C-alpha positions, 0 to 999 in steps of 0.5 A: 750289377753291371757298371752300366746300372750306375748312371751317376758313376760315369767313366771320363771320356778318353783324353779327359784331364782332371785339371782344376785351376788352383791358386795358393797364397802363402805370402800373407794369410793362407789363401786358397782358391779352386776354380776361381772360388775361395776354399777353406783349409780350416784344420790346423794339421791340413794347413801345416801339411799344405805349408810343407808341400808349398815350401817343397816347391813341387818336390815330393815330400817323404812321409817321415818328413811330413810326420816330423813337420806336423808333430814337431813335439813328437809324433803319436804312435798313430801319426802315419794313419793320422797323416793319411786322414789329413791328406784325405781331407786336403785332397777333398780341397785340392783334388788330384793336385795332391799326388801320392808319390811312392815315398810320400806326397807332392803338390802338383802346382805350377809356378804361376799357381803359388805366390811363394813360387812366383816370388822365388822364381822372379827373384832368382832370375839373373839381372831381374828388371826393376818392374819384375822385382816390384811385381814380386814384392807386390805378391806379399800381403802380410807375414808369410805363411800366416795362419799356417802352423808352419814347422821348420820346412816353411820357415827354412824355405822362406829364410833361404829366399830372403837370405839369398836376396839380402846377400845379393845371391838370389840363387 
């Protein structure tokens, strides 16, 4: 059959950009919204995967590291295949914002779309205004990464930010 025989499968118009509006909150219970609607990331491994990708702050995360983070007690022999299944499930929520990198995966989200990134960006400004710091602190809704089976990546990222603030060195 020719492609024109499939009326439900249309090619995007030239210049079309598949860009969903994303909001991810991890400075408290995990909160994800896509195009203004709250969505559920119920599977524990998918929540952990999202936590690792958020902690990476937009940088690609290698498959090997993701396997270590998701199976900290020792990965099963099928870990890479299982990771691909979890990525596929999370991609159903995040769409094209969960990108495949040559060596792993990357969360394509702006600073404004992830509360953790907004917080760190606000705290890393040289001489932040008191109002900026107050706005950054207001992003916290509870224990960070609550409900995310967070491995070391999320904990280390959070500890680095907090230690930098306590030491007076926000960078």
